[in-house]
DRENMARMAR-516606 format. One record per residue: x, y, z of N, C-alpha, C in turn; residue in three letters. Coordinates in steps of 0.2 Angstrom, whole numbers, plus 2048, in hexadecimal, padded with zeros to 3 digits. Each point is the difference from the previous one (the first is absolute). Layout:
XYZXYZXYZALA...
//
This chain:
7F18127F98007FC7F97F68017FDMET8038027FC7F88017F98007FA7FDLEU7FB8008017FE7F77F97FE8047FAILE8027FE7F98008037FB7FC7F97FCLEU7FB7FF7FC7FF7FB7FC8018027F8ASN8047FA8008038027F97FA8017F9TRP7FB7FA8017FB8027FC7FD8037FESER7FF8058077FD8087FF8068057FCPHE8057FE8038048077FD7FF7FE7FALEU8037FA7FC8007FD7F97FB7FC7FFGLU7FB8027FE7FC7FE7FF7FD7FB7F8PRO8068027FB8007FE7FC80B8027FCLEU8017F97FF80880080080080A7FCPRO8058018038048067FF7FA8067FFGLY7FA7FF8047FC807801801801809MET8008088008017FE8097FC806800ILE7FA7FE8067FB802803800808802ASP8018047FF8008068017FF803806GLU7FA7FE8017FB8008068017FF807ALA8027F77FE8027FC805808803804TYR8048027FA8078038017FE809806LEU7FC8027FD8008048037FD80080AGLN7FD7FC7FF7FC7FC8058077FE806LYS8037FC7FD809801802802804806ILE8018047FB8038088007FD802809HIS7F88017FE7FC8018058027FE807LYS8017FA8008017FC805807801806PHE8038017F9808801804802806800VAL7FB8047FF7FE8098017FC7FF807ASP7FD7FD8027FB7FE8068067FF803LEU8047FA8018047FE803808804804ALA8008057FA8058048017FE806805LYS7F88027FE7FE8068048007FD806ALA8007F98047FE7FC806808801803HIS8078007FB8088008018007F8801GLY7FE7FD7FA7FF7FA7FF8067FF7F7MET8057F88028017FF7FB7FC7FC7FCTYR8017FD7FB7FD7FD7FA8047F9800THR7FE7FB7FE8037FA7FB7FB8017FBVAL8007FE7FA7FC7FF7FC7FF7F87FFLEU7FA7FD8028027F98007FF7FE7F9ASP8027FB7FA7FC7FE7FB7FE7F8802MET7F98008027FC7FB8057FE7FB7FCHIS8027FA8007FB7FC7FF8007F7801GLN7FA7FD7FF8027FA8077FC7FC7FBASP8067FA7FD7FF7F87FC7FE8037F9ALA8048067FD8008007FA7FA8027FATRP7FD8028037FA7FF7FC7F6803804GLY7FE7FF7FB7F88008037FF7F9800LYS8007FA7FF7FE7FA8008067FC803TYR7FD7FB8048057F98048037FD7FCILE8057FF8028057FB7FA8038047FBALA7FE8077FE8038037FB8067FE7FDSER8007FE7FA8098017FF8038077FEASP800805805801806800808800802GLY8027FB8048077FF8048067FE7F9SER7FE7FC7FD8057FE7FA8008047FBGLU7FA8027FF7FF8067F9806804802ASN7FF803806805807802807800800PHE8017FB8058078008008048007FATRP7FB7FA7F98027FE7FB7FF8077FBHIS7FC8068037FF8057FC7FE7FE7FAASN7FA7FC7FF7FA7FD7FB7FC8067FFLYS8027FF7F77FA808800805808802ASN8048018048058058007FC802807GLY7FD7FD8047FA800806806804807ILE8077FE800803803801803807803GLN8007FF7F68038077FF7FA8057FFASP7FA7FD8027F8805802803802806ASN8037FD8047FF801807806804802LEU8057FE7FD8048078028028077FAILE7FA7FF7FD80080A7FC7FD801806ASN7F97FF7FF7FE800809802803806VAL8067FC8008038048098058097FATRP8017FD7FB8038057FF7FD8077FELYS7F97FF7FE7FA806800801802808ARG8007FC8057FE801806807803805LEU8057FE7FE8088038008018087FDALA7FD8017FA7FF8087FC7FB803804VAL7FC7FF8027FA801807804801805GLU8037FE803801800807808801802PHE8058017F9804801801805806804ALA7FD8068008008068067FD802806ASP7FB7F88007FD8018078037FC807GLU8018058078037FD8047FD7FC806PRO7F98007FF7FB7FC8037FE7F9800ALA8037FF7F78027FA7FE8067FC804VAL7FD7FC8018077FB8068047FE7F9ALA7FC7F87FD8037FC7FB7FA7FE7FAGLY8027FC7FD7FA7FB7FD8017F8802TYR7FB7FD8018007F98018007FE7FAASP8047FC7FD7FF7FE7FB7FB7FB7FELEU7FE7FC8037FC7FC7FD7FC7FC808ILE7FC7FF8037FD7FD8068017F9800ASN8037FB8048007F98017FF7FA7F7GLU8068037FD8017FA7FA7FF7FB800PRO7FC7FE7FF7FF7F98008077FA7FAASN7FF7FA8028058017FD7FC7FB7F8PHE8037FE7FA7FF7FD7FE7FF7F97FDGLY7FF7FD7FB8017F87FE808801802ILE8058057FE8067FC800803800807SER7FD7FE807802800805807801802LEU8038058038057FD80180680A7FBGLY7FD7FC7FA8058087FA7F8805801TRP7FD8008017FA8077FE802803808SER8017FC807803804807803804801GLN8077FB7FB8058058008038067FBTHR8027FC7FA8038047FA7FB8057FBPHE7FA7F97FF7FA8057FE7FF806805LEU7FE7FE8027FF806807803807801MET8057FD8008078048028018037F9GLY7FE7FD7FB8038047F97F88067FFLYS7FB7FF8017FC8067FF800805805PHE8037FE8068038078068048047FDTYR8047FD7FD8088037FC7FB8077FATHR7FC7FB7FA7FF8057FB7FB804803LYS7F97FF8087FF8057FF803807806ALA8067FD8038048048038018067FBLEU8047FD7FB8048057FA7FA8037FCLYS7FB7FC8017FA8067FC800805805ALA7FE8028077FD804804807802801ILE8078007FF8038048028038047FCARG7FE7FE7F67FF8067FB7FA8047FFLYS7FC7FB8027FA808800800803809ALA8038028018018038078038027FFGLU8078017FE8078067FB7FE8037FCGLY7F87FE7FE7FF8067F77FB803803SER8008028057FC803804803806804VAL8008068018048088017FD7FE809PRO8087FE8047FB8008077FF7FA801GLY8027F97FB7FC7FA80480A7FE802GLY7FC7FC8078047FC8017FE7F9802PHE8077FB8037FD7F98007FC7FC806GLU7FB7FF7FF7FD7FC8068027F9802HIS7FC8008048047FA8047FB7F87FCILE8037FD7FA7FE7FA7FF7FE7FA805GLY7FA7FF8028017F98067FD7FA7FAPHE8027FC8038007F97FB8007FC805PHE7FA7F97FE7FC7FC8058047FC7FCGLU8007F98088007F87FB7FA7FF7FDPRO7FF7FA7FC7FB7FC7FF7FA7FE807SER7FC8007FD7F97FE8058007FB807ALA8027FB7FF8027FC803804801808GLU8058078008038008057FB801807TRP7F98057FA7FB8038097FD7F7801SER7FD7FC7FB8017FA8058017FD804ALA8097FE7FD8067FA803805807803PHE8018057FE8048038048068007FDGLY8027FD7FA8037FE7FD8037FF7FAVAL8038027F87FF7FD7FB8068007FDTHR8018017F98068007FD802808800LEU8068068007FD8058008028017F7PRO7FD8087FF8008017F680A801801PRO8017FE7FA8078037FF8028057F8LEU8038068028018027F9806805802GLY8008077F9802803800800807805PHE7F87FF8037FC803803806805807PHE8037F98028047FF8068038077FFTYR8038027FA8068057FF7FC809802PHE7FA7FD8007FC8097FF80380280AASP8018087FF8018028067FA802805LYS7F97FD7FC7F98058077FD7FA800ASN8007F98007FB7FB801801800808ILE7FB7FB8007FB7FC8078007FA800VAL8007FB8037FD7FD8007FA7FC802PHE7FA8008007FA8008027FA7FA803SER8027FC8027FC7FA8027FB803804PRO7FC7F88037F88047FE8027FA80AHIS8018038048047FD8087F77FD803LEU7FD7FB8007FA7FD8048027F9803TYR8058018008047FA8047FD802808SER7FD7FB8037FC8008067F88037FFGLY8008017FB7F88007FF7FD7FA7FASER8018027FA7FE7FE7FC8057FA7FDILE8038057FF80A7F98007FE7FA801THR7FF7F97FF7FE7FC8018067FB804ILE8098067FE8067FC805803806803THR8027FE8058068068047FA804802GLY8028058057FE8058068038077FDASP7FE8058028028078028077FF7FCVAL8038008068097FE8018038007FAALA7FF7F87FE8027FC7FA7FF8057FDSER7FC8037FE7FC8037FA8068057FDGLY7FF8048028048068048078007FDPHE8037F98048077FF8008017FD7F9LYS7FC7FC7FD7FF7FD7F78018057FFHIS7FB8047FF7FE8087FA80A803801ALA8028018048058048008067FE7FELYS8017F88028057FB7FC8007FF7FAASN7FA8017FD7FF8027FA8028057FCILE7FE80A8038008027FE8098027FFALA8057FC8068088037FF8027FA7F8ARG7FB7FC7FE8058007FA7FD8047FBILE7FA8037FF8018057FB803808804TYR8028018078058058027FA805802ARG7FB7FF8007FA8088027FD7FD805THR7FE8058017FA8008097F97FC7FDPRO7FA7FD8037FD7FF8017F9803800PHE7F97FE8007FB8058007FA7FB801TRP7FD7FF8057FB7FA7FF7F98057FDSER7FF7FC7FA7FC8027FA7F8800802GLY7FE7FC8057FB7FE8018017FC809GLU7FD8008057FF7FD8057F8800804TRP8007FD8047F68008027FF7FB805GLY7FC7FF8047FF7FB8027F5802800TRP7FF7FA8017F87FF7FC7FC7FC807PHE7FA8068007FB7FA805804806807GLY7FC7FC8068008048078047FD803GLU8048058078037FD8048068017FDASN8048027F98028037FE809804802THR7FE8028078038068028087FD801GLU8017FB8058067FE8018067FE7FBSER7FD7FE7FB8027FD7F98038077FCGLY7FB8048007FF8077FD807805804ILE8017FE8088048068038097FC7FFTRP7FF7F87FF8057FC7FF8048037F9GLU7FC8007FE8038017F6802808803TYR7FB8058028058077FF8067FE806ALA8017FE8038078008048057FD7FBGLN7FE7FB7FC8057FE7FD8028087F8HIS7FB8037FF8008047FA805805804GLU8008038068048068028077FC802ASP8027F98028057FC8018048017FAALA7FC7FD7FA8038027FB8028067FCTYR7FC8058048008067FE7FC8007F5LEU7FB7FD8017FE8017F97F9802800VAL7FD8007FC7F88027FF7FE7FB7FCGLY7F78028017FC7FB7FE7FA8027FDGLY7FC7FB7FA7FC8057FF7F77FA804ALA7FD8008027F97FE8057FF7FD7F8VAL7FB7FC8007FC7FA7FE7FB800802TRP7F98027FE7FF8067FD7FB803804SER8028077FB7FB8068047F87FF801TRP7FB7FC7FB7F87FC8028017FC7FALYS7FC7FD8037FD7FA7FD7F97FD7FCGLN7FD7FF7FB7FA8008007FC7FA802ALA7F98028037FD7F78008007FB7F8CYS8018047FC8017FD7FA8077FC800GLY8058028008057FF7FE8047F8800ASP8007FB7FF8027F97FE8037FC802PRO8048078078037FB8067FC801806HIS7FA8017FE7FB8018047FA7FA803THR8007FC7F77FA7F98008027FB805GLN7FC7FD8018037FA8037F67FD801LYS8017F87FC7FA7FE8008007FA806VAL7FE8018048007F98057F87FD801TRP8017F98007F97FD7FE7FB8007FBASN8048047FB7FC8027FA7FE808802GLY8008018047FC80A8028088057FFARG7FE8047FD8058067FD7FF805807VAL8067FF8028038058078038057FCVAL7FF807802805806800800802807HIS8088028028027FF803802809800ASP8008028088018068038078037FETHR8008047FA8098047FD804800806GLN8057FD8058038048058098027FCHIS7FF8067FD8078027FD7FF805807GLN8068057FB8048078027F8804801LEU7FA7FF7FC7FB8048027FA7FA803ASN7FB7FE8027FC7FA8027FA8027FCILE7FD7FB7FC7FB8027FB7FE7F6802THR7F68058037FE7FA8037FA7FC7F8TYR7FD7FB8038007FE7F87FA7FA802CYS7FB8017FF7FF8017FA7FE806800PRO7FF8067F77FE808802805807801GLY8067F97FF8078078007FF805806ASN8007FE8047FE805803808803805ILE800808802809800801800802806GLU8027FD8038037FE807804802804GLY8048097FB8078028018047FE800GLY8068018048087FD8028017FB805ILE8007FA7FE8017F8804803801806SER7FD8038068067FF8068067FD802PRO8007FA7FB8067FB7FF8088067FFGLU7FD8027F88048037FE805807802TYR7F9803804801806800803805805LYS8017FC80780480380480B7FF7FDTHR8007FB7FE8067FD7FD8018057F8VAL7FC8007FE8018037F8802808804ILE7FB805803802805802806801805SER8057FC7FF8068028068048057FDARG8028038048058067FE8077FC7FDALA8028037FA8057FD7FB8028067FDTYR8068027FB8048037FE8008017FAPRO7FC8077FF7FF7FE7F88058027FALYS8068068038068007FE806800804TYR8047FB7FE8058028058098017FDSER8028038028068037FC8077FB800PRO8017FF7FB8077FE8017FE7F8801GLY8037F98047FD7FA8027FC7FF805GLU7F97FC8018008008038037F8806LEU8017FF8038047FD8037FB7F9806ILE7FC8048037FA7FD8077FC8027FFALA7F97FF8007F98008017FD7FB803LEU7FC8048077FA7FD8047FA8047FFSER7FC7FF8027F78017FF7FB7FD802SER8008038087FB7FB8047FC805800ASP7F97FF7FC7FB8038027FA7FE806PRO8027FE8047FA7FB806805802807PHE8068057FF8028038058058097FDILE7FD8007FA8008057FD809803801GLY8037FD7FE8088037FD8017FB7F9GLU8048067FE8047FF7FD80A800801LEU8037FE7FF8068017FF8057FC7FATHR8038057FF8067FF7F98088037FELEU8027FC7FC8078048018028007F9ARG8048087FB8017FF7FB808803800GLY8018037FA8078027FF8028027FBLYS8008067FE8018057FB8098057FFTHR8028007FB8048038008008077FFGLY7F98028008018088027F8801804SER8008088007FA7FF8057F98027FAPRO7FB7FB8037FA7FE7FB7F7801806GLY7FC7FF7FB7F98008047FE7F9801THR7FE7FC8087FD7FA7FF7F8804802LEU7FA7FA7FC7FC8037FE7FB7F8803SER7FC8068057FC7F98037F97FF801LEU7FD7FA7FF7F88038008007FD807TRP7FB8048047FE7FE8087FA7FF800VAL7FB7FC8017F97FD8017FD807807PRO7FB8028027FC8028048027FB806ARG7FE8038087FE7F88037FD804807SER7FF7FE8037FD8038088047FF802ASP8077FD8018058008068058077FEARG8008027FC8028068037FC8067FAVAL8018068007FC8067FE8058037F8ASP8058018008067FD7FA8067FA801THR8017FE7F98087FD803805802802PRO8037FD8038048028058097FC7FEVAL8068047FE8047FE7FF8037FE807VAL8037FB8028058008058037FE802LYS8057FE7F88068038028067FE7F9ASN8048037FD8008017FB808802800SER8037FC7FB80D8027FF7FC8037FASER8048078028058027FA7F98027FAASN7F88018047FB8067FF802805801ALA7FE8037F87FF8068027FA804805ILE7FC8007F97F88028037FE7FB801ASP8008008077FD7F98047F9801802ARG7FC8057FE7F87FD7FE7FE8067FCGLU7FD7FE7FC7FC8047FA7FD7FF7FFTHR7F97FE8017F87FF7FC7FF8057FAILE8007FD7FB7FF8037FA7FB804800ASN7F97FA7FE7FB8017FF7FD7FA805ALA7F98028017F97FA8027FD7FE7F9GLU7FF7FB8008027FC7F97F97FA801VAL7FB7FF7FE7FA7FB7FF7FB7FD7F9SER8027F98027FC7FE7FB7F87FD802ASN7FE7F97FB7FA7FF8037FC800808VAL8067FE8037FE7FC806805802806SER8058047FE8057FD8058068067FEILE7FF8058058068058018047FF801ASP8068047FC8067FF8058038077FFGLY8067FF8008068067FE8068017FDTYR8038037FC8068007FE806804803LEU8037FC8018068038048077FF7FEMET8038077FF8088017FC8027FF807ASP80A7FF7FE8047FE8058068027FDILE8048048008068017FC8077FB804GLU8027FE7FE8077FC8018037FE7FBVAL8067FE8038078007FD8047FB804ASN8048007FE8067F78017FA7FC801GLY8057FB8077FA7FC8017FB801807GLU7F97FF7FD7FB8038037FB7FA803TYR7FF8038067F87F98037FC807803GLY7FB7FD7FE7F98048027FA7FB802VAL7FE8018087FB7FC8037FB8057FFSER7F97FD7FE7F98058037FC7FA803ILE7FB8048077FC7FD8027FB8057FDSER7F97FC7FE7FB7FF7FD7FA800803TYR
//
């Protein structure tokens, strides 16, 4: 998930900052070089620079063409990345807040925006030689993150063939209702309305002693065969979320995100041990045909999966290095043609691992020890 700042990208109506656009290209290319997809996320929180601004109502009613401006920005981005396979798709707007027209804005006005935006994006992608349709990620309104439920957006965007429902699954963490299991169940039920898969656009636990929650969430991701994006990479000491006043004294909390930041001072503490083991577990980067079942347990070093495909294909796995085995071991496989092929040893900041390609056909099952 690559967060974009609309006001940086379009500092004045109709004017694109080409330098910022090139910065987006730079990070897409960097992720691509590491074998990672990017989702371009048009991020906002509370609609503007000022608390209690009327930005939401202006946006939903397209006051002074503000909604049209965002759609034009998406058209430009769609042209820029029309033929880029490393961009998985576009998250059209982050956590859109409802306006004064409560009920109407979350449903029909939001759905109308999604319909217009996707129509413009598809036309832009089609205008580029070699361009193709990327996934359109669409979110429910912001109160889903707080309460785990909201009215769903409604509109003709349903008929787009390449969309994914993308709620933020904080149930069991900061959402005030439900637990991890109920959050996933509700997301799947709403996705059925749209006849789409779902993908967790944000998730995370904050603070210390959170590994059990993170691990429970990860097991549900595997069981539901979905992915997600951790919020967030790191957070500075001055972030508004960090500020508290106790007995008249301002306290700057240490930030426990994916990366720890010690406060005050913005001292980097590296990857949080609460996250590290769980999110570095083995996983399929690509599974041909249909993935039927998946389980990956980093605490015992075991990945099992089942799938089926109508023709021979390559199952691509990422497997972390561990002290348990010298290299990953394929314990058993059914209908696997090439049972153990380690293509390349890869590494990133602090976690080493392997890419494994296994040729499969028909109904297949693979178990890896790592």
